[in-house]
N, C-alpha and C positions, 0 to 999 in steps of 0.2 A: 356249879363251878368245878366240882370234882369230876362230874361226868365229862366235861370238856377236856380235862387233862388226860382221861383215859382213852380218848379217841386216837386211832392210828392215823398214819399218814394218808392212806386212801380215804378214810372217813373224813379227815379234815379237808382234803382236796375235793372230795365229792360235795361236801357242804358248802365250801367256798365257791366252787364252780357252779353249783346250783343257784346260788344267790346272784352270781355274775350273769349267768345265762338268763335268769328271770328278769333282771333289770335291763339288759341290753342284748336281746337275742339276735337282732339283725347284725350288729357289729361283730358278735361272737362268731356267727357262721361265715361272714365275709373274711374275718381274720384267719380262720382255720383253712378255708379254701386258698387264700393267698399264701399261707405258709406252705401248703402242699405243692402249689404251683411253683413257688420259689425254689423249694428243695429239689423237685424234679428237674427244673431247668438247670440248676447248678450241677446236677449229676450229668445231664446230657451234654453240657459244655465240654467236659473232659472227653467223652466218647467222640463227639464231633471234632474235637481238636486232634485226636489221634487219627481219624479218617482223613482230615485235611492234610496233616503232615505226611501220612502215607501216600496220599495222592500227589503231593508236591514231589516226594521222593521218586514216585513212578514217572512223573513228568521229566525229572532230571535224568532218569534212566532211559528216556526215549519215548515214553507214552504220549498220547495226545494231551494238549493243554486243556481241552474241554472237560476232561475227567476231574480236574481240580476246581472247576468253576462252581459246581453245585455244592461240594463240601465247604467251599469258601463262603458262599452265600448263606448256607445254613448256620455255619459257625458264627459268622458276623451278625446275622439276624438274631440268633439266640443270645449272643453276648449283650446286644442292645436291649433285648427283652428282659434280660436278667437285671440290668441296671434300672430299668423302669420299675420292675417289681420291687426292687430294693428300696427305692425312694417311696413308693406307695406304702410299703410295709412300715417304714419308719414313721410316715405321716399318720397312718391308721393306728399305730401303737400309741402315739401321744393322744390322739383324739379319743380312742377307746378307753385309755386309762383315766383321763380327766372326766369323761362323761360318766363312766361307771362308778368312779370313786365318789363323785357328787351324788349319784343316785343312792349309793349305799349310806352316805352320810344322812340323807333325807330319811331313809328307811329306819336307820338307827335312832334318830332324833324323835321320830313319830312313836316308836315303840317305848323309848325311854320316857316320853311324856306321860305314858300311861302308868308308870310305876309310882307308888305312893311316895310323897315328899319325905316322909320320915325315914325311908330307906337311905336317903342321901346323907343322913347323919352317922351312918355306920362306916367306919374306916375300911372294913373288909369289902363293903359294897362299892366304895369309892375306888378301891384297887381294881375291882371287877370292871367298873365303868372305864377306868383308865386303860385297862387291857382291851376292852371292847373297842374303844376309840382307836387305839393303835392298830388293832387287828383290822378295823375298817379301812384304815389308810393303806394297809399292806395287802389286803385281800385281792384286789384287782391285779396288781403286779405279780402276786404269788400265782394266780391262775394263768395269766398270760405268759409268764416265763416258763411255766410247766408246759403250756401248749406249744411254745416255741421249740422246746426240746423234742417233744414227741411228734409234732406235725411239721416242723421246719428243719430241724437238724438230724434227727434220727433217720428219716427216710434217705437223706443224702449219704449218711455214713453207711447205711446198709447197702445202698447202691454201689458205693465205692468198694466196699468189702467184696461184693459179688464180682465187680469188674476186675479188681485186683486178683481175686481167686481164679478168674478165667484166664488171666495172663500167667500167673504163677502162684500156686497155693500158699507158698511161704510168705508172700507179700501181704496177703490178708491176715495171716497169723501175726505178722509184725504189727499191723494196725491194732489188733486186739491187745497185744502186749503193751501198746501205748495207752489204749483207752481204759482197759480194766483197772490197772492200779490207780489211775486218776479218779475213776469212779469210786473205788473203795475208799480213797482218802477223803472224798467229799461226803461219803456216807458216815464216816466217823465224825465229821464236823456237824452233821445234822443234829445229833443228840446234844452236842456241846452248846449250840445256839438255842436249842429248845430249853435247856436248863438255865442258860443265861437269862432269857427273857423272864422266866418264872422268878429268878432271883432279884433282878434289877427293877421289876415293875413297881414294887412298893417304894424303893429308893428313888426312882424317877418321879413318883408322885410327891415325895418329900421335897426334893430340891426344886421342883416346879412351884410348890407352895411357898417355900422360903424365898424364892426368887420374886414371887409376886409381893410378898410382904416387904421386900427391900425396894422394889422398883415400880410396882404397879400403882397406878393413880388411886385405886380404891383403898389401898392400905398404907401408902407412903406417908401421908400426913400423920396418921395415928402412930406409926412406928417411930417417927421423929419426935413427936410430942412425948411419948413414953420413954424415949431414950433407949429403944430396944434394937437399934440398928446393929450394934456390935453382936448382940445375942443371936439375931437371925443370920448375920453374916457368918458367924462361926458354924451354926447349924448347916448353912448352905454349903460352906466349904467342906464340911465333914461328909455331907451327903454326896457331893460331886466326886470327892475322893473315893468313896465307897463304890460309886457307879463306875468310875474310871478304872479302879483296881479290878473289879470283876470282869469288865469288858476287856481289859488288857490281858488278863489271864487266858481268856478264851481265844482272843486274837493271836496270842503267842503260840498256843497249841495248834490253832488252825494254820498258822504260817509254817510250822514245822511239818505238818502233813503235806502242805502244798509244795514245800521244798523237795521232799522225797519224791513226790509225784513228778516234779519237773525234771529231776535227774533221770527218772525212768523214761520220761518222754524224750529227752535228749538221746538216750541210748537207743530207743526204738527208731528215732529219726535216722540216726547213723546206720542202723541195721537195714532200714528200707533203702537207703542210698546204695549200700553195698550189694543188696539183692538185685537192685535195678542194674547196676554195672555188671554184675555177674551174669544176669540174664541176657544182656546185650552181647557180651563177649562170647557166650555159648550159643547165641542166635536162637534163644528160647522166646524172646520177644522182639517185636519189630522196632525200628528207629522211631516210628510214629508213636508207638505205645510208650517207648522210653521217654520221649519228649513230653507227651501228654501227662504221664504220671509224674515226671520230674517237675513239670510246671504246676501240677495240681497238689502234689504232696505237701508242699509248704502251706498252700491255701487250706488243705484239709486239716493239717495239724493246727493251723491257726483257728480253724472253725472249732475243732475239739477244744482248744484252749478257750475260745470265745464262748462255747457252750457252757463251760464251767464258770468262767469269770462273769459273763453277762447274763446267764440264765440260771445255771444250777446254784452258783454261790448266792445270788439274791434270793432264789427260791428257798435255799436252806435257812438263810437269815430270816426271811419272811415267814417261813414255817414255824420258827420259834415264836414269832409274835402272833401269828394267826391261830396256831394250835392252843396257845395259852390266853387267847384274847377273851375267852368267856363270852363270846357273842351270843351263843345259844341260850344261856340262862337269862340274860338280859332281855333278849327278844321274846323268849317264851313267857317270861313274867309279864311283859306287856300284852302279849297275845291272850294270856289267860284272863287278865283283867278286862280286856276288850270283849271277850266272849261273855264274861259275867254281866257286862253292861247290856 
């Protein structure tokens, strides 16, 4: 159990990813390829949008209409392809998550069955099992959200930084001003969620047990006959309050970090708009580039926010659960017993 606590983020990610790849290798490869294709297509849409608008501007200036046909076809075709990839990605995410989570549950149950029954009388071991089960539930989403960041979102952001730098170097720097503070704020939240899971795991096991004593069919009759309902209800309320208090404290701190990052993001967005306007007025960038960047800057900032809200934030929360899940000691204990047999 202690060994698991000492694991760093790369070690936890490597161990979780290894289990996910082992259980569903085909889905894993397809998901990575789809993420990369989606990210590249998303970046090319901006480039083709610029060329299409530049071509239309040239036609208005007296050039041949045929010069705008091919950019229009490429831009429209890639936009349609992007929507198709988006729907396939959402479908595959759900299928992959459900399939891999079920496989990990089967794997955990088989290993836990090899552990001596007397171990389940130890409260510390029950905490370990509770963490292992919670980590099993979060492991797949933890890995997939991490993959989405580095194979789906990061290539697009890199592409856009290069594209903006080619138009005007200060535009790329403005994007970094937006991105880096948000990243730093989420890194601060990582340790907070990790400590939270370590603190609330025993409390969660307590209130789940008290809840079963009050409402579960196995214990309900005995609780009523002994007149112990009020006793367990008070213990349940106390445990839930402790759980809520610890969770609220971390969420409050996390919200403060997020508010600061949102203020910096707004300032960066206004800075990008000013740089775009200044570049057009000084004829440093074309009308097509201005329109393409103006149309995509909101989408790009939304993607940055989506990266953190839909991928990084769940990854941070799941990291706290997975890193403290103690999956390794439980599985290793079962594997040692199996080898002895």
